[in-house]
VOPA-390879 format. One record per residue (C-alpha): x, y, z; residue in three letters. Coordinates in steps of 0.02 Angstrom, whole numbers, padded with zeros to 5 digits, always signed. Layout:
residues N
XYZALA ...
end
This chain:
residues 350
+06173+04633+05055MET +06001+04708+05081PHE +05902+04859+05045ILE +05859+05000+05157ARG +05738+05140+05117SER +05654+05267+05203ARG +05516+05423+05150ALA +05458+05572+05256PRO +05300+05607+05326LEU +05220+05770+05285ARG +05122+05916+05367LEU +04972+05977+05267GLY +04985+06157+05273LEU +04844+06223+05163ALA +04738+06150+05026GLY +04710+05976+05097GLY +04562+05886+05026GLY +04560+05976+04859THR +04685+05833+04800ASP +04536+05697+04821VAL +04438+05657+04662SER +04319+05693+04595PRO +04343+05879+04645TYR +04531+05894+04582CYS +04457+05827+04426ASP +04320+05929+04399GLN +04396+06113+04482PHE +04576+06073+04498GLY +04634+06046+04671GLY +04792+06151+04746ALA +04899+06082+04893ILE +05049+06166+05014LEU +05124+06036+05121ASN +05295+05998+05191ALA +05405+05856+05233THR +05452+05828+05426ILE +05605+05725+05504GLY +05477+05576+05539HIS +05478+05431+05407TYR +05424+05273+05340ALA +05556+05127+05333TYR +05568+04988+05222ALA +05690+04857+05207SER +05712+04737+05069VAL +05822+04574+05082GLU +05854+04441+04951PRO +05803+04258+05011LEU +05883+04091+04956ASP +05717+03993+04983LYS +05543+04014+04885PRO +05450+04135+04983VAL +05406+04307+05019VAL +05409+04361+05206GLN +05322+04519+05251PHE +05357+04602+05435THR +05258+04771+05499SER +05374+04810+05637CYS +05255+04936+05718ASP +05108+04843+05690GLN +05186+04684+05755ASN +05119+04573+05616GLN +05227+04449+05497SER +05182+04329+05364GLY +05263+04208+05251GLU +05186+04152+05072TYR +05245+04047+04949GLU +05343+04141+04808SER +05224+04140+04658THR +05208+04280+04533THR +05070+04371+04611GLN +05008+04347+04803LEU +04832+04349+04840GLU +04772+04480+04964PRO +04689+04397+05124ASP +04665+04529+05255GLY +04837+04537+05325LYS +04964+04644+05267LEU +04887+04677+05107ASP +04962+04825+05055LEU +05137+04766+05066LEU +05066+04619+04961LYS +05015+04743+04836PHE +05193+04840+04827VAL +05266+04667+04801HIS +05154+04619+04654ASN +05183+04791+04580HIS +05365+04780+04574ALA +05362+04585+04519VAL +05240+04636+04385ARG +05331+04795+04326GLU +05506+04769+04372PHE +05556+04584+04375HIS +05454+04523+04198HIS +05321+04440+04329ASN +05452+04328+04383GLY +05448+04246+04572PRO +05546+04346+04695LEU +05600+04280+04850ASN +05630+04419+04968VAL +05577+04484+05151ARG +05502+04649+05150LEU +05510+04738+05329SER +05418+04906+05356THR +05418+05029+05514ARG +05321+05208+05545LEU +05392+05321+05657ASP +05212+05373+05709VAL +05057+05273+05740PRO +04954+05227+05591SER +04805+05327+05545GLY +04876+05479+05613SER +04844+05602+05465GLY +05024+05620+05410LEU +05014+05509+05253GLY +05077+05372+05338GLY +05006+05235+05243SER +05048+05322+05071SER +05219+05358+05130THR +05254+05172+05182LEU +05195+05129+05003VAL +05336+05251+04924VAL +05478+05183+05050ALA +05429+05013+04993ALA +05430+05038+04807LEU +05587+05135+04824LYS +05678+05009+04911ALA +05616+04865+04765TYR +05668+04995+04625ALA +05836+04990+04695GLU +05845+04807+04722LEU +05788+04755+04550LEU +05893+04917+04469ASN +05723+04988+04404PHE +05754+05181+04385PRO +05619+05305+04443LEU +05621+05468+04450ASP +05504+05572+04591ASP +05356+05603+04483TYR +05365+05408+04432GLU +05390+05343+04593LEU +05242+05441+04672ALA +05128+05405+04519ARG +05164+05216+04530ARG +05129+05216+04712ALA +04963+05317+04699HIS +04923+05180+04571LYS +04973+05045+04688ILE +04848+05127+04839GLU +04721+05193+04752ARG +04697+05079+04591GLU +04763+04902+04634GLU +04726+04901+04822ALA +04562+05010+04793GLY +04592+05125+04957LEU +04521+05287+04961ARG +04616+05450+04982GLY +04709+05596+04894GLY +04856+05624+04785ARG +04963+05738+04896GLN +05044+05604+05013ASP +05134+05506+04877GLN +05210+05641+04797TYR +05264+05756+04957SER +05355+05567+05015ALA +05450+05569+04839ALA +05486+05749+04819PHE +05512+05788+05012GLY +05532+05988+05060GLY +05403+06120+05052PHE +05291+06101+04892ASN +05142+06187+04803PHE +05057+06039+04713MET +04923+06069+04577GLU +04802+05913+04527PHE +04701+05913+04389GLY +04593+05794+04281GLY +04678+05629+04202ASN +04791+05615+04331GLY +04882+05784+04301ARG +04990+05828+04427VAL +05130+05984+04439LEU +05239+05992+04595VAL +05329+06171+04639ASN +05459+06163+04756PRO +05472+06323+04857LEU +05628+06406+04920ARG +05581+06467+05092ILE +05706+06570+05183LYS +05781+06476+05318GLU +05750+06603+05459SER +05555+06569+05397VAL +05589+06391+05414VAL +05675+06406+05589SER +05539+06514+05648GLU +05401+06393+05603LEU +05486+06249+05672GLU +05509+06353+05833ALA +05319+06387+05829SER +05248+06228+05798LEU +05169+06104+05923LEU +05128+05918+05847LEU +05013+05837+05948TYR +04940+05659+05926TYR +04770+05654+06002THR +04799+05481+06052GLY +04675+05395+05927GLU +04710+05345+05758SER +04559+05381+05631ARG +04508+05310+05483ALA +04501+05425+05332SER +04410+05316+05218ALA +04233+05367+05269ASP +04267+05550+05279ILE +04347+05561+05107ILE +04208+05447+05041GLU +04065+05571+05116GLU +04181+05712+05036GLN +04187+05642+04883SER +03992+05623+04867LYS +03975+05789+04921ASN +04053+05838+04769VAL +03966+05704+04662GLU +03785+05771+04724ILE +03824+05930+04711GLN +03825+05987+04889ASN +03845+06176+04867ARG +03920+06217+05041ASP +04038+06080+05044ALA +04104+06122+04867ILE +04108+06305+04915GLU +04217+06268+05062ALA +04331+06163+04957MET +04345+06307+04838HIS +04394+06418+04985GLN +04527+06293+05031ILE +04600+06292+04869LYS +04624+06476+04882GLN +04700+06443+05048GLU +04831+06373+04975ALA +04882+06512+04863LEU +04873+06615+05026ARG +04989+06508+05112MET +05108+06496+04979LYS +05131+06679+04985GLU +05129+06679+05178ALA +05292+06565+05182LEU +05375+06653+05036LEU +05354+06816+05106ARG +05389+06761+05289GLY +05231+06841+05331ASP +05163+06745+05479PHE +05013+06851+05525ARG +04955+06797+05346LEU +05005+06636+05398LEU +04908+06622+05563HIS +04758+06693+05458ASP +04743+06557+05327VAL +04768+06416+05452LEU +04620+06486+05552ARG +04512+06511+05391SER +04548+06359+05326SER +04507+06259+05500TRP +04336+06328+05482GLU +04304+06287+05298ALA +04375+06113+05319LYS +04236+06074+05435LYS +04107+06113+05312ARG +04177+05986+05187MET +04106+05827+05272ALA +04035+05778+05428SER +04150+05707+05584HIS +04297+05794+05518ILE +04307+05888+05691VAL +04225+05820+05859ASN +04192+05877+06034GLU +04358+05819+06095ARG +04457+05894+05947ILE +04354+06080+05967GLU +04389+06051+06150GLU +04573+06032+06133LEU +04573+06182+05993TYR +04488+06297+06110SER +04597+06261+06263ARG +04752+06277+06168ALA +04706+06463+06110LEU +04658+06500+06274LYS +04822+06458+06323ALA +04914+06563+06198GLY +04911+06466+06022ALA +04902+06572+05885TYR +04796+06437+05792CYS +04788+06263+05746ALA +04716+06138+05623ARG +04695+05941+05602ILE +04828+05853+05488SER +04759+05749+05347GLY +04567+05700+05318ALA +04521+05725+05511GLY +04421+05646+05654GLY +04573+05616+05744GLY +04754+05591+05748GLY +04881+05719+05738PHE +04843+05905+05757MET +04943+06051+05723ILE +04964+06209+05840PHE +05076+06369+05826LEU +05110+06476+05965ALA +05250+06604+06008ASP +05408+06502+06041PRO +05431+06572+06205MET +05259+06534+06261ARG +05241+06355+06177LYS +05272+06266+06331ILE +05117+06345+06405ARG +05005+06249+06262VAL +05100+06097+06285ALA +05052+06099+06461ASP +04871+06133+06426GLU +04870+05993+06309LEU +04921+05870+06438ARG +04815+05949+06559ASN +04667+05918+06452CYS +04690+05730+06427GLU +04829+05607+06466ASP +04805+05487+06300THR +04893+05617+06192GLY +05075+05633+06136ILE +05187+05786+06110ILE +05317+05760+05954TYR +05448+05861+05916GLY +05450+05924+05733CYS +05578+05984+05602HIS +05577+05993+05423PHE +05663+05902+05303THR +05710+05948+05111GLY +05753+05773+05053VAL +05622+05655+04981GLY +05618+05464+04979ALA +05795+05379+04978GLN +05862+05203+04973ALA +06032+05136+04992TRP +06128+04957+04992ARG +06186+04895+05170VAL +06314+04767+05195LYS +06253+04617+05315GLU +06364+04640+05482PRO +06506+04496+05492THR +06513+04388+05634THR +06687+04366+05709ASP +06731+04182+05731SER 
end
C-alpha cells in the first residue's frame, strides 16, 4: 500500500504580485486565479529499511538518506527534505519515518504556474494521508506556505499554495499577520467553456527564476518606490474588475483587464518582461490575439493568450513561426483542489 496525491497548477488571471510581502501586509492584496488540468504529483511509500529516499522524476534526480528525525539540506532536493521534516515533526511526533517520496510536474519547473508551491502541497497532502493527520484546505495551504517561505526560506507570494489546496476559480484576499480569505467563484459553465476555447497557453522555452524579480518587487515597496506601488495598487483593482468580468460573462471587460494589468505589471519590477517576450506579445496581437499576459512573476515561463476560438490557430502558427523553442499546451480548468488516495501495490502472478 502506498499513497498517491496530486494538486492542480494555476493560472493567475489578475492581481498577481499583490500577495507578496510587504505589499500585502501594508496595503492588502487581491488575486484572482483558476486551477487547470496540469498537476504536481507525489507518491509516498513506506520502506522496511531505515532510510528516506527522494526521487524527482521530471528533474531526473534522486537521493537516499539515513532516516533521522530531521534531514539536513545539502543543495539536492532540499524542498522535499523540508516537506519530510515538517511531516515528521508535526504529524509523526518527531520520530524517524522510513519512506520513499517520488514527485513529478506536468510542466517544466520555473514555468510561472506555481509549480514548486503546488508540489509542496501535493507532497504534504500525501504525508498527511499516510499518517492519518487531518488537514482542511486552509490548514494544508498555510502549512505548505510555511514550509516554503519560512522553513526553506524561499521568496514568493501566497496565492499558489491556496489555489493548489482549494482548486477552481477563486478570488483571494491577503492581509497582515498572514490573514488569507479564499472566496470560491461560481462561474457559469458557458463562460468557462468560452474562456477555455479562447485560451492559448504558451511555454516560452525558458524557465525563469522568480526570486530576483520578487526580491526587487519587495524592495520597491520597502523603499517606497511610488511608481511600483501605484502599479501594484492598479493591479489589485484589476483583480476586482476580473471578478466582475467572469461573474457577468463580460469578455470585453476581461480582455481590457488583461491588457491593463499587462502594462501595470511591467512597472512593478525590472526584468518582468524582456525584448523576446514583447516580441511574442506583439506578433500574437498582429495575428489576431485579443490580449496576453505573463503567468507568474515574469521573465519567462508561460504566457497566456486569448483569441477568437475560430482564429486561435493563426496565433499558434505565428508563435511557432516566431521561434522553435516554445511549446503550446492545451488548457482546461478544474474545480478540484489537492487530492490524496491509497493505492494497493499490483500483485505478480506466479
